[in-house]
C-alpha positions as CSV (number, residue, x, y, z in Angstrom):
1,M,99.4,-87.9,-9.2
2,L,96.1,-89.5,-10.4
3,R,93.0,-88.7,-8.4
4,N,91.2,-91.6,-6.7
5,A,88.2,-91.5,-9.0
6,V,90.5,-91.7,-12.0
7,L,92.4,-94.6,-10.4
8,G,89.1,-96.4,-9.7
9,G,87.9,-95.8,-13.2
10,L,91.2,-97.0,-14.7
11,H,90.9,-100.2,-12.6
12,L,87.4,-100.8,-14.0
13,V,88.7,-100.4,-17.6
14,V,91.6,-102.8,-16.9
15,A,89.4,-105.3,-15.1
16,L,86.7,-105.4,-17.7
17,S,89.3,-105.7,-20.5
18,S,90.9,-108.7,-18.8
19,R,87.8,-110.9,-19.4
20,Q,86.4,-112.3,-22.6
21,R,82.7,-111.6,-22.9
22,L,82.3,-113.0,-26.4
23,D,83.4,-116.4,-27.7
24,E,85.2,-117.0,-31.0
25,A,81.9,-116.9,-32.9
26,G,80.9,-113.6,-31.3
27,A,78.3,-115.1,-29.0
28,F,77.9,-113.6,-25.5
29,V,79.5,-115.6,-22.7
30,P,78.1,-114.9,-19.2
31,L,80.5,-114.6,-16.3
32,D,79.6,-118.1,-14.9
33,A,80.5,-119.7,-18.2
34,Q,83.7,-117.8,-19.0
35,N,86.9,-119.8,-19.1
36,R,88.9,-118.0,-16.4
37,S,92.2,-119.6,-17.7
38,R,91.7,-117.3,-20.7
39,W,91.4,-114.2,-18.6
40,N,94.4,-111.8,-18.8
41,R,96.0,-112.3,-15.3
42,A,98.5,-109.5,-15.9
43,K,95.6,-107.1,-16.4
44,I,93.8,-108.4,-13.3
45,E,97.0,-107.9,-11.2
46,E,97.5,-104.5,-12.7
47,G,93.9,-103.6,-11.8
48,V,94.3,-104.9,-8.2
49,A,97.5,-102.8,-7.8
50,L,95.7,-99.7,-9.0
51,L,92.9,-100.4,-6.6
52,K,95.3,-100.8,-3.7
53,V,96.8,-97.4,-4.4
54,A,93.4,-95.8,-4.6
55,L,92.2,-97.5,-1.4
56,A,95.4,-96.5,0.5
57,R,94.5,-92.9,-0.1
58,G,91.5,-93.3,2.2
59,R,88.5,-91.9,0.2
60,V,86.5,-94.7,-1.2
61,G,83.9,-93.8,-3.8
62,P,81.7,-95.5,-6.4
63,F,84.6,-96.2,-8.8
64,Q,86.7,-97.8,-6.1
65,L,83.8,-99.9,-4.9
66,Q,82.9,-101.1,-8.4
67,A,86.6,-101.9,-9.0
68,A,86.7,-103.9,-5.7
69,I,83.7,-105.9,-6.9
70,H,85.5,-106.7,-10.2
71,S,88.6,-107.6,-8.2
72,V,86.7,-110.2,-6.2
73,H,85.5,-111.8,-9.4
74,G,88.9,-111.6,-11.0
75,Q,90.8,-113.1,-8.1
76,A,88.5,-116.2,-7.9
77,A,90.0,-119.0,-9.8
78,T,86.6,-120.5,-10.6
79,W,83.0,-119.4,-10.5
80,G,82.4,-121.6,-7.4
81,E,85.2,-119.9,-5.5
82,T,83.7,-116.4,-5.9
83,D,83.3,-114.7,-2.5
84,W,79.6,-113.8,-3.0
85,A,79.2,-112.6,0.6
86,E,82.0,-110.0,0.1
87,I,80.4,-108.9,-3.2
88,V,77.0,-108.5,-1.4
89,A,78.7,-106.3,1.3
90,L,80.5,-104.2,-1.3
91,Y,77.3,-103.6,-3.2
92,E,75.7,-102.5,0.1
93,V,78.4,-99.9,0.6
94,L,78.1,-98.9,-3.1
95,Y,74.3,-98.5,-2.7
96,R,74.9,-96.1,0.3
97,E,77.4,-94.2,-1.8
98,Q,75.4,-94.2,-5.0
99,P,71.8,-95.4,-4.5
100,S,70.3,-96.7,-7.7
101,P,68.1,-99.5,-8.9
102,V,71.0,-100.8,-11.0
103,V,73.2,-101.3,-8.0
104,R,70.3,-103.1,-6.2
105,I,69.7,-105.4,-9.2
106,N,73.4,-106.4,-9.2
107,Q,73.3,-106.8,-5.4
108,A,70.2,-109.0,-5.8
109,V,72.1,-111.3,-8.1
110,A,75.0,-111.5,-5.6
111,V,72.5,-112.3,-2.8
112,S,71.0,-115.1,-4.9
113,Y,74.4,-116.8,-4.8
114,A,75.5,-115.8,-1.3
115,M,72.3,-116.5,0.5
116,S,69.4,-117.9,-1.6
117,V,67.7,-117.4,-4.9
118,A,64.5,-116.6,-3.0
119,S,66.2,-113.8,-1.1
120,G,67.6,-112.4,-4.3
121,L,64.2,-112.5,-5.9
122,A,62.7,-110.7,-2.9
123,M,65.3,-107.9,-3.2
124,L,64.6,-107.7,-7.0
125,D,60.8,-107.5,-6.4
126,E,61.4,-104.7,-3.9
127,V,63.5,-102.8,-6.5
128,G,60.9,-103.4,-9.3
129,A,57.9,-102.4,-7.2
130,G,56.2,-99.4,-8.7
131,G,57.1,-100.3,-12.3
132,A,60.0,-98.0,-12.8
133,L,62.1,-100.8,-14.2
134,E,59.4,-102.1,-16.6
135,R,61.6,-101.1,-19.6
136,Y,64.9,-102.1,-18.1
137,Q,66.2,-105.3,-19.8
138,P,68.7,-106.4,-17.0
139,Y,65.9,-106.4,-14.5
140,W,63.9,-108.8,-16.6
141,A,66.9,-111.0,-17.4
142,A,67.8,-111.3,-13.7
143,R,64.1,-112.0,-12.8
144,A,64.0,-114.7,-15.5
145,D,67.1,-116.3,-14.2
146,F,65.9,-116.3,-10.6
147,L,62.5,-117.7,-11.5
148,G,64.1,-120.4,-13.6
149,R,66.4,-121.4,-10.8
150,L,63.4,-121.6,-8.5
151,G,61.5,-123.9,-10.9
152,E,58.9,-121.3,-11.8
153,T,59.3,-122.0,-15.5
154,Q,56.2,-120.3,-16.9
155,L,57.0,-117.0,-15.1
156,A,60.7,-117.4,-16.1
157,H,59.7,-117.8,-19.7
158,E,57.5,-114.7,-19.6
159,S,60.4,-112.7,-18.0
160,Y,62.9,-114.0,-20.7
161,E,60.5,-113.0,-23.4
162,H,60.2,-109.5,-21.9
163,A,64.0,-109.3,-21.6
164,I,64.5,-110.4,-25.2
165,E,62.0,-107.7,-26.4
166,L,63.9,-105.0,-24.5
167,S,67.4,-106.0,-25.5
168,E,69.1,-103.8,-28.1
169,N,72.1,-106.1,-28.4
170,K,72.1,-109.1,-30.8
171,Q,74.4,-111.2,-28.7
172,E,72.3,-110.6,-25.6
173,R,69.1,-111.5,-27.4
174,E,70.7,-114.8,-28.7
175,F,72.0,-115.6,-25.2
176,L,68.5,-115.0,-23.6
177,R,66.8,-117.0,-26.4
178,G,69.2,-119.8,-25.6
179,K,68.5,-119.7,-21.9
180,A,64.7,-119.7,-22.6
181,K,65.1,-122.6,-25.0
182,W,67.2,-124.6,-22.4
183,L,64.5,-123.9,-19.9
184,S,61.9,-125.3,-22.3
185,G,63.9,-128.4,-22.9
186,K,64.4,-129.0,-19.3
187,F,60.9,-128.5,-18.0
188,F,58.4,-128.7,-20.8
């Protein structure tokens, strides 16, 4: 019989492999722009079944919580149907189980959709206080996105530039450059 942590980890692998993160040209496609009709529904259902087995055993740990978050995304037919409040709550439980700035950054993103962008940015600012995330690219990418959505274009550009400098992945750099360029065309 598989241990709960293994089941949770297996669900994560299945869930992540069900989505297409790159387009045909090899460019990064963010979750909100992915064509969910191209997701592998059989893998999503397999992952949900694995998660249910793990959850039925009682002990819920970080892998099961991350798997549950991915299940919420996977079960939403569209980006707009995502249950962001549930994702925020799952991240809160995950943070209690495994406190880390990475969990809080992800939760801040969920908060920005469930509640408000300003609330997400406030959470992100709290996590970033003290400078420990100064060299962490996802922090700057999230910050740029929040600031852009709030209309703070100059600050958003600065954050995008910082995220681009820190990114070690070509597809991510190109995606971030595209976001910064779009922001320039929209506001400058």
